[in-house]
N, C-alpha and C positions, 0 to 999 in steps of 0.2 A: 322392228316388227320383226320377229321370228320367225322361218320358214320353216311350218308346218306339215308342205305338202306329203315328205315321206311318209312322217309319221301319219297323213290322216290316210292315204291308202292303207298302211299297212291296218290303224282301227276300221278301216270298212271292209279289207275282207276277214277279219275274225268273225266281225257281225255277218257275215254273210255263212263262214263256213259253220259259224253259230248256228245258225237256223238251217240253213241245209241239211247240218248232223240232224235235228232233230225229224228229218223226214229219210232218213239213209235207205230207208225200208220200203220208201213206196217205190209205185213202178212210176218215172220218170219219161220215161220214153213215147207212152203212153196217152200223156195227158197235156194239155195246151198251157203255156205260161201266162196266164191272164188273159188282154185281149191281144198277143200275139199270135202267130200262126205257126210259131217255130213252138216243139215240143217241151217241158221242161229243159227236158238233157239235152236238146240242143240247146236251149240258153244258157244252161250252165256252158257248155263248152264254149259257145262264144264270148260268154264272161275273160273264161281263160284267153282265148282271141285277141280278143280287145285289153286285158292288160300287156301280152307279151310283145302285138305288135308296137303300144308306145312307147314299153320299156328300150326295143330295136329300135325306133325312130329317133327317140333321143338318146339313146347310147351312142347308137352308132352317127348322129351328125347329120340324118336325113334332108335333103334341101326341097327334090323335085317327087315325090314321092317315096310309099311305104317302102322299105327294106323288101326285097321280095321274097318271101318266105314263109309256107304255111305251114303250123302246126298238126299234125294226126294224133289223133287216141290209138295204143293199141290195139287189137278186135279183142274184144268181153273186155273192157273196162267197165266197171261199175261204176253205180253212186262214190263212196266213196274211193276210188282213184278217181275218180277226173272231181273230188273235192279236194285232192291231195294237188292237183292237177295248176286249179284258181289258187291254191295258195302258195304253190312253186312262181309263176306268174306274177303273180299279188309281190312277194319278196323280190322278185328281180322289177319290176318294176319301183318297188322303194328304194332300191340300190339306185337304180338310173337316174330319179327323184333327185336323191340326199348327195349323189356325186356329181351332178352335175355345174357348171358352174352359173352363175345367176344371168351373166346376159346369154347364153347358149339357147341358140330357138332352134328348131326343126319342124320337119313339115307335117300338115294337117290342113284340110283340103279349107275348113271350111272357118268362119271369113275369107280372112286374111294371109290362107297356105304355109301356117304356122303360127305354134306356140313356144313360148317358154317352160322351164320347167314345173313354175304352178301351174302354168295349164294343163299338162300332161295327169300331172296330179290331180287334179280337178277333172278330168274329162276321164281318169283313170274310177277317180269315186263315182263319179256321176254313171257310169258304166255298171258296176257293181252293186249301188243301190237301187237303180231303176231295174237294173234287170233279176235282182235278189228277191224284190217286188214281186214282177210279175210269174215267176217261180213261185211262189208262196201266195198269194192268191191265183196258180193255179193249182196247186197241193189244198188251196185252203186250208192253208198254218195264216198267222195273223204272223207281220213283221216289222218292229219298228226298230228302223237303225237311232243310232245317237242326232240327236238336233244339232250341231256341233258340226257331219260329218255333212247335213244337207247343207248347213248356215255358208260353210268353205263353198259350196257347190256353185249356188245361188249368187255369193258376195265376186264369186270369179268371174265363171264362165257366163253369166243370166242378168248382165248387168242393166240389160231394157225390160231385167221381169222387177215390177215393182215389190217389196218385200214385202210378208204380213207377217201375220204375230208367229203361226207357227213354222220354220223352215221345209219339213216333210209335205207340208201339204199342201205348199205352193210349191215345194217340187216337182211334185207329182201330178198340180194344177198344169203348171206350166208346160209339164210334157207329154198333154191330153192325156194323165194318168188319175185326176180327180176332179171336182168340184169344188171353188171357194165361191164363199158367199159373197154377190156383187160384182164377181168377175165373168165374163163372157166363156163359155167350155173354148179349149185350145185343138185345134185339129191341125194344122201345122207346127212346129217348132223347130229350132235349131239352137242353138248352143255358140257363144261370141268369144270367141280368143280377143286377146286388146291386138289394138292396130300397131303395129311399128315403123314410121317413116326412117329411111339413111340417107344421110348426107354425109358428105368427105369426112367432118372429124366428129360428127353424132348421131345418135339414134337417138328419135324424139320417137319414148316410151307411152305407150295409152295407160292411164291409169286403172284396176280397177275399183271398184265401189270399197273395196275389202283396202288396196292402199291410201284411197282417198279419206276412208272412216281414219285412218292412223295417221296421218297426213296431217290434219287438221287438229287432233289431239295430242300433236304434239310428239310423234315419232316419225322414223324415215320412210314412211312409206314402202319399207321393201330394199331398197337403195342404199346405196354406200355413194355417201355424198362427201365433196370439198371441205376442209371446213370453214366453218359458219351457214352451213345449210342444213335445209333447205331456206331460202329466205321467205319474208313475212307473206310475199303474196303468193308464190307455193301453196303455202296451209290456206291462205283464203278461200283460194281459187278450190282445196282441194273440202272445203265446206261445202263450199257453193257445188258441187259434183254431190258428195253427201246427201244434202238437203235434196236439190233433184232424183234422186236417187231413190229418196224415202219418199218421194212425194209421182215417182212415176213416171216420172218426164224426162231421166234420163235416157241421150242417145249418147251412146258412148265414143263415136267420133266424134261427135261437140265437145268432149270434156276436156279434160288437163291432161298433155304429156309433160312428162321429164324428160329432160334433157342429160343425155350421159354421154362421157367422151368415150372415144372408142378405142385411145390411146391409154387407159385406165382402168377404166370401168367406174368412170368414178361419175357420179349426180350433178350437175352445174348449176340448176334450172328447170326452169317450168314454163309450158307455153301453152294457148289452146283457145277457148272459147267461150264467150260469156253466154253461151245458148247454141238454141241453134236456131237456124237461116228461117227470119221471118217470111211470112208471104210477098217479098218483094224478090227473094234470092239473099237478104242482104243478114251478113254476119260480124260481129263484134269480135278483132283477136286483145289479145294481152301475151302478157311476159314477162319474166322479172329471172334472174342472175343471182346467184349467191357475188359480194363484192367482187372477192379475189381471183373473179374470173371477167370480170368486166371487163371491156375494152382489145378485145383480143377475136372481135366477130365473130361470136358462137348464136348470139340472139338475133340479126338478121341471116345468117345461115339457117337458123333455125325457121325464122319468117317465112324466107324463102321459100325452103321445101314445104309448112305445114300448108303458103300459099296456092302454092302450086298444084298441092291436091288439093285440096277446098274448089278454087275455082275449074278444074278438072271435070267436079261432079253437076250432074244436071241441075239441082237447087242448090248450088252456090250461082252470085251474080255478082256480089258486090264487098271485098270483105273495107272492116272501115276500124282504125286505131285511134281512140283518143286520149292525146299525148298533151301535159302541164306544159304552158310558152314557157314554161325556165325550162324546162325542162331537154335541152339540145341534142346529152348522144343518145338518148328516145326518138328524136325526131331525125338522125343522122342514121339509127338499126333501120325504121322504116321507106325513108327514100334509099338505101342501101336494097332492103328487098323490092323496090319498085312502087313505090306508094307514096299520092302525091294530095298535098294541103287540098281542102276542097274549095269552092268559091266560097265567097262571106253570104252570097246567098243559100247554098248547101248548108254551109254548114249551121248559118239562122236557124233553118228549118229544121234541122238535127237535134240542136238547142232547147227548142221547143216543142218537138217530139218525144225527146227522153229526159227533158228537164234536164238536160247537161250544163254542167259548171262554167261561167264565164270565163277561166282560166281554161280552160281545156279548147284545145285544135284539133279540127276533126281532118285526118290522112287517111285516103283509098285507093284499092288496089280492086280495077275490077278486071269480070272476065277478058278473055283473051277475043277476039271481033270474031263473031261466024258462033261465036260460043254460044251453045242453048238458053 
């Protein structure tokens, strides 16, 4: 899966300035941008502000806040000059995305306080497309960006939104700018960068719908894998994520995570949930490692971290893992991560409720005493 973030930013900016130049002789200051309270001029400047802020945070590896600076326009800057500023700041974000190593993450407040280069690219493209739409609406001109740009945004930072046949219309609906048949209007929205959990030797990196589709189709999902990876279980899990996403029931926090080794940034396996927690707060976990890296404690290290994160939530009370009775190594993994085998009665009830195979044994880890 080739990284396309820089190209997408470049294409989005080109699409925007092509539209803006058709109206460069119009009054941008006295006209509101679509449904916004800002003028078209202020909205165009906001595009540039976002592009340079994202470029600065990614290039500067900001960790706790935005890099503390602002840009201003020279007094008397006209529409053509403002377009040039958008082109320039777009080129800076393009360069920052293209030169940042894949594993770099930098500050962005929502929802997990960081984003990688793909996330910053998708956020930049979203700002460009959506605010160009706002300006076009205010000026009464038509704007239709390339569908693949909207698709890049949707599959990268809107993993919770069920895709539709028209990515651009779906993005407009998801951001409160349009209607879609059969879907309620959106009045509040946020995009979502992927969740990353850190351990001593690994990072657990949430897989986006775009990466999941690539993994399930035989690609690398945008990760560099150790020899032999990814393993079959990770590809199957990615297929489950893609199916849930297409059906509109995917919750990215309860999806698939790729395990990336800190020492060399190589992916060594996958871990995640078989679905969202049920009404009683029970969720099932699963994991696999590339064969060549087994026996080093990676799986139990990752499972411990994922379990701690999940059981700290209000909606998770019990985690379970179904393991083949003959799979002693996997049983040792869950034991090291704090799981214990259930009673015969609990196992029988789970087998009846979930049609669990007789060869499987059920291991569970419960929430901390006093947890909600």
